[in-house]
C-alpha positions, 0 to 999 in steps of 0.5 A: 616791905608789905607795901612793896609786896602789894605793889608787886603783886598788884603789878603782877595782876594787872600784867596777867590781865592784859596779856589775856587781852592779846588774842583779840580778833584781827578785824570785825570781819572775824566777828561777823562771820556767818555760823552755819545753820543747825539741822533740825533734829528729831523730838528727844523727850526729857527723861529722869533724872533731871539735871540740877547743874548745867555748864553756861553755854549757847547750843539753842534748843526748842523746848515744848513746855506745859503753860499750865492752862487749862481751858474748860469751855474751849479748845486752848492750847496747853503747850508753848515752844520756847527757845532754851540755851542747851538741853541740859537748861531745858530738861532741868525745867520740869515743866518741859516735855522735850525738845528739838535741837536749834533755836524755835522758828518764830511764825 
């Protein structure tokens, strides 16, 4: 009896997994559509309290982060710009001062 219940449960599980695959894009054209560019916004400062958990999504921001480098003899940059997946992820990093919406532009 336990074997029959196990087989039926396994069959239902497989059916549920396959039913999720029905909503596939109809063609590669749907997968390769262009995403409109995000307008660059003003600089947003990270304020406390800093987030401890963030959702997993991709809405890139360009974060200004402290590198920890301090030069004594010659001037050097103590900050850098890095792309973070979301504003929440950026501000959860204690080294980040703030961000602008959109991925960092590489020069």
